[in-house]
Structure formats: C-alpha cells, structure tokens
C-alpha positions as CSV (number, residue, x, y, z in Angstrom):
1,M,105.3,-29.3,-136.7
2,K,103.5,-28.2,-139.5
3,F,102.4,-24.5,-139.9
4,T,100.1,-22.9,-142.0
5,P,100.8,-20.3,-143.9
6,P,99.9,-16.8,-142.5
7,D,98.2,-16.1,-146.0
8,T,95.9,-19.2,-145.7
9,C,94.7,-18.4,-142.0
10,L,94.1,-14.6,-142.8
11,E,91.8,-15.9,-145.9
12,D,90.0,-18.1,-143.3
13,Y,89.5,-15.6,-141.1
14,E,88.3,-13.4,-143.8
15,K,85.8,-16.0,-144.8
16,R,85.0,-16.8,-141.3
17,R,84.0,-12.9,-140.6
18,G,82.2,-12.3,-143.5
19,A,79.7,-15.2,-142.6
20,F,79.7,-14.0,-138.9
21,L,78.7,-10.5,-140.5
22,K,76.1,-11.7,-143.0
23,D,74.4,-13.6,-140.0
24,L,74.4,-11.1,-137.6
25,I,72.6,-8.2,-139.8
26,A,70.3,-11.2,-140.9
27,F,69.7,-12.0,-137.3
28,T,70.0,-8.7,-134.9
29,P,67.9,-5.6,-136.0
30,N,69.3,-3.3,-133.5
31,V,72.6,-1.6,-135.0
32,S,73.9,-1.2,-131.5
33,V,73.6,-4.8,-130.6
34,R,75.3,-5.5,-134.1
35,A,78.0,-3.7,-133.9
36,K,78.7,-4.7,-130.1
37,E,78.4,-8.0,-131.2
38,F,81.3,-7.7,-134.2
39,R,83.4,-6.2,-131.7
40,R,83.2,-9.2,-129.4
41,W,83.5,-11.5,-132.1
42,I,86.7,-9.7,-133.4
43,D,88.1,-9.7,-130.4
44,E,87.8,-13.2,-129.8
45,N,88.8,-14.2,-133.1
46,S,91.2,-12.2,-134.5
47,P,94.7,-13.5,-136.1
48,Y,96.9,-10.5,-134.5
49,R,95.8,-10.4,-131.0
50,D,98.0,-12.9,-128.6
51,E,96.2,-15.8,-126.9
52,D,96.5,-14.6,-123.4
53,T,94.3,-11.3,-124.5
54,R,92.0,-13.6,-126.4
55,N,91.4,-16.0,-123.2
56,H,91.4,-12.9,-120.9
57,R,88.3,-11.3,-122.8
58,A,86.4,-14.6,-123.0
59,A,87.3,-14.9,-119.6
60,E,85.5,-11.8,-119.0
61,N,82.7,-11.9,-121.2
62,F,81.5,-15.5,-119.3
63,L,81.9,-14.1,-116.1
64,K,79.7,-11.1,-117.5
65,N,77.4,-12.5,-119.5
66,G,77.9,-16.4,-118.8
67,R,78.7,-17.6,-122.3
68,P,82.1,-17.8,-124.2
C-alpha cells in the first residue's frame, strides 16, 4: 500500500484552501455568509479531522441544506 507523505497532503490542503478562499471572496459579498462557508469547507476538508466526523458533518449539511 502506498501512502502519501504528510507534508504533501498538507501542501495540497493549503493550496486547495487558498483557492477556495480566493473564489469565495470573489463571489460572496456578504462577509457572514463567507465566514460560514469557509468554516464549513474547513470542517469537511481538514486533514486533521477523522473520517467519521467529516461524514457526520456532511450528512448534517445534506439534511439541513439538501446538499453535501
């Protein structure tokens, strides 16, 4: 089984987070909505969260908003 080195995963996460935040700033004028979406993204994509917590949060969002 091949594992990705932790540093590579973290660099990829930081690039994806930066790209998401850049798009979020460009397309979401409301700061409160922007902050909520950014926290949601971090909750769902953080490399430090375990898979069960991530799946539980995604299920809650789907039930609340009708989207993953």
